[in-house]
N, C-alpha and C positions, 0 to 999 in steps of 0.2 A: 543551547538552552539559555533563555534570558530570565534572570531572577530579579524581581523587584527589590529595591533597596529601601523603599519607603514603607512606613507602617501600613499594613493592609486594613481595610475596613472590616468590621465585625461581620461574620456570616451567621451569627446565632439566630437572627430573625428569620433566616431562610431554612433552618433546620427544625425538625420536630423533636427528635430525641438527641441525646448527647452524642450517639454514634453518627447521626446525620450531620451534626455540626463538625465533628472531628473529621469526617470523610471529605467535607468540602473546604477545609482549611487550606490544603495545598493549592487549590484553584485560585486563592486570593494572592498567592505569591509567585506563581509561575505564569509567564506570558502565554497568551492564547495562540501565538505564532500567526498562522494564516486564517484563523477563524474570526468572524465578525458577529458575535452573539447578539448585538443590538438589532441586526436585521431580522432575527427571529424567523429563520427559514432553514430548510435542509440545504446541505452542500454536498456536492459530489467531487471527491478528490481521487485522482489516479496517480499511482507511483510506478515509474518504470526504471529498470536497471537490471544488470546481470546478477546472477546468484552471487551472494557475498558482497553486493554493493549497497545493502542497507534498505532495500525497498520494503521488506516485511517489517523490519524494525521501525522504519519511519511510520508506516501505517499504524502499528501497534502503539507507539508512543503518542502519536497525534490522537488516537482514540482514547488513550488514558487521560491526556491533558484536557482535551476538548469535552469529554463526556464523563468518564469515571470520576474525575475530580469535581465535576459539577453535579454529582449524584445521579447521573443518567446511565442507563444500561448500554453495554456494548455486546453485540452478538457477533461471533466470529467462528470461522472454520479453523482458526488457530486457538490454542488455549493460552490466554494471557492472564498472568497472576502478578499482583504487586502487594507487598507488605511494606508499609511506610510508617516510620516512627515519628510521631508528633511530640516534640519536647514539651514539658510542662510550661515553660516560659512562653512558648508560642500559643499553647492552648489557652492560657490565662488572658491573652490579648483578645480572645474571642469569647470571653465570658464563661469559660470552663475552669474548674478547680485544678485539673491535671490533664496531661495528655495520654498517650498510649500508642499502641501499634494498630494501624488501620489496614484491613485486608480488602483489596479490590480484585475482582476476577471477572473475566468475560463469560458470557453465557453461550451455550452451544448454538450454532446456526445450522438448521436443517438444510440438507442439500436442495430441497425444493422450495426453500423459503421465498426466494425472489419470484417464484411462479404462483404462489398463493399467499401473498402477504395479508395478514389480518391484524387485529388489535394487539396481538402478542408483540409485534415489532413497532410499537408506537413510541415516539419521542425518545429516540436513542440513536445508535449508529450501528450499521452493518460493516464489519471489517472483513474483507474477503481476500485471502491470499490466492494468487494465480487464478484469477477469476475466469480466464479463458479455458483453463483445464477443468475447473469446477463445473462450469455450466455447459461445456461441451459434453462432459460425462452425463449431466442431467438429460441432455437431448438423447443420448444413447439409450438410457435406461427408461425414459418415459416416452411412450409412443404418442404420436400426434401432438407433440409439444413444440411450440415455437416461442422461445424466450423473447418477448417484445419489450425492449428496454424503455420505449416510450411509455408503455402501460405501467411498467415497474416504477419509473420515476414519477408518474402521476400519482401512484399509490404512496410512494415515499413522501411526496409533497403533502398529500392529504394527512399523513400521519406525523409530519414534521420529523421524519427519520432520514438521517444522512447516510451516505454510502462512501466508504473508503476502500479502494481496491488496488491491487498491483498486478503487473504482468512484466515479462522480461523485456519486451520491446513494444513500441507503439503500434507496429504493424499487426500485432496480435489482438488489439483492442477492437471489439465489435463497433461497427460504424455508428450505430444508434447510440451506444453508450458513450462513445467519444464525443458525439455531438451534444450530449447532456452533461458532460464533465465541466465543472467550474474551474478547476485548477489541476494542472498536470505537473508533477514533480519528477524530474529525471535526476537520479542519485547515483553517486559512486563513492567508494571508499578512498579518501585522499592518501591512504597508505600506498596507493598504486600510481600516484603522481611521480614523475621522474625524479624530482628533488627528494621526495619522501623515500623512494627506493634507495637512493644513494646514501640516505641517512639511516636506513634500516628502521623506519618508523613502523610501529606495531599497528596491525589492522584493528578496525572496530573503535577507533578513537574519535574520528571526525568524518563527516560525510559532506561532500560537495553537492549542493542542490542547484539545479537550474529550474526555476519556477516559471511555468507558462500560464498566465491568466487567460483562460479561454473564454470566460464571460466577464461581465463587469463586476462580479462579486468582490474580487480582491483589490483591483486597482481602478475601478470605474470603467465606463464604456470606452473612454478615450485611451485608457491604459491597457486595453486588451492586446494580446499578442498579435492578433490579426492586423492591428494598426501599427504597433511599435516594431514588430519583427525582431524584438530582442527579449530574451528571457531575463527574469530577475535572478541574480546570483546570490546565494546564501551559503553559509557554512554551519552545519548542524554539529555543534560540539557535543559529542556523544559520551565523552569520558565520565561525566557524572552518573550516567546510566551504565557504565562499563559492565559488561557481562550479559546485557540484554542481547547483544549481537555477537555471535561466535560462529564464523562461517564454516569452520571445519566441523565443529560439533553439530551444527545445523545440517550440513550435508550428510554426515555419517549417521547421526542418530535422530535427526528431526527435532532437535531441542536446543534452545539457547539456555545458557546457564548464567547464574548471577551470584556473586559474592557480595557481602554487605559493603556498600560504598555510600559516600555522602552525596546527597542531592545539593545541599548547601551546608554551611557551617553547622547548622543545627538540626538537619533532617537526614535520616538514613533510609535507604530503600533496598529492598530485596525483591527482585523481579525475575520472572521466567516467562518465556514464550515457547510453546510447543507447537510445531506444525502438524497438520493433519497427516497421519501415517500414509493414507492412500495417495495423497498428492505428493508427499515426500518421496515415496517409492517410485511414483510415476516420473517425477522430475529427475531423480537419481538415474533412472534408466534412459531417459530421453533428453537430458540436458544437452548432450553433444549434438543432437539433431536440431534443437532450437538454435544453437550457435552456428551451425552450418547454413541453415536457412536464412538467419539474420545476416550473415556475411554476404550471401548472394544478393539479398535485398539492398544492402548498403553499397554493393558494387554496381548497382544499377540493373541487375538481371530483371527482365520483364516476364519471361516465360521460359520453361524448360520441359523437355520431353521426359515422360515418366521413367522409361527404362534407362535413359542416359543418366538421369538424376540418381536412380537407385544404384546404378553401376558405379558412379562417382562416390557415392556414400557407402558402398559395400553392404547394401541391404540384403540380407538372406531371404530366400523364398518364404520361409516361415514367418518373417517379420513384415512382409509386404502389406498384408491386410491391415495390420495395426498402424503401420506408417501412413497408409492411405487415410485412415481415420484421423490421425493426428494432423496431417497436412491440411485437410479440409475442415475438420471440426474445431481444432484448437488454433491453428495458424492462419485460418481463413483464406488459404489459397483456393483459387477457383479452377474448375476442370473444364477443358476444352478439347474436343475431338477433331482431328483433321487427318484425312488419308488413312483412317484406321488406327491412328496413333493417339495416345492420351497425353495431353499437355497440362502442366500445372502453371497457372498464371498468377502472378503476385497481385494483391489487391490494388486497385487503381485509385481509390479514394482514401488515401492515408493521411494521417496527421503529419505534416512535413516539418517536424521539429528539428531533427538532426540535419536534414538537407538544407533547410533555410539557415540554420545556425552556421553550418559550414560555409555557405555562400557569403553570409554576413562577415565571417571571419576573414575572408579573402578580399573583401572590398574596403 
């Protein structure tokens, strides 16, 4: 978190009511990170990482900083709430007589929202957790529905609405969506670095970001990852927001908890993020399957015969139909038949972030 040390300009002329002014004060002090507001266009940011690695927390906090602090709405399948105390001395710098506690909260996102965007979702941000699960399920429940991300992003552009999403691994990102993503952030908790483990560092304090500029939005056309082949490395110091991210409570109860902590010397925040119960239950049940498939992809597996895979994974007959749906609908594996046998083929047009990074590290 980068906090400005210089006196911020007044935001009073941008607000209509006292509450409007109060709500926008934090945005004058906290850096926009990867957003470029002067471009005045929507941005699509994807976050990838294993459960407990900070991908949901990253999306939520970016949504808060980029949009809630600017007085704009955030719609999400998570429930994001923030109570922020604005001290009197800070409020007076912006033309108010006194400060107070400001409440921010995300708005619910309908499952079918991306399929039928309307004026409801104008000039804000959609923050979607586990987007491959969410919209795989939409395909299941809505007949004759094909989620066309090209059409979706055209509509987002029309409404100046941004999209922040997360998935476990880049192989699970829809190819259309991947092609429309401006920035991809791969994140993990630095508590799991070797040095941190030896020092017994507590989890949820810092996240390591590898930032991949996929379009010219962040670093210009010449700075795109396609040309540089090197991600930007950043460390997201999360302790000021400590409690937003609690991997054990998130996995067990679907909720991040927060105790009152300082954002800076004069501001206090109380924030909570609750995951969708449906998605949380689904991921609790099938997280192991995601890990198994991801490991095979990273090991270079191109194709595997269905019964052999199910035998290796210990899939029960009663689970086979559900696993088939997950492999195709959520994980984007393709089906091929040969000699009466069913094969699962890994996607061939994948974002090669990890593979190219590994190659660069060895050269």
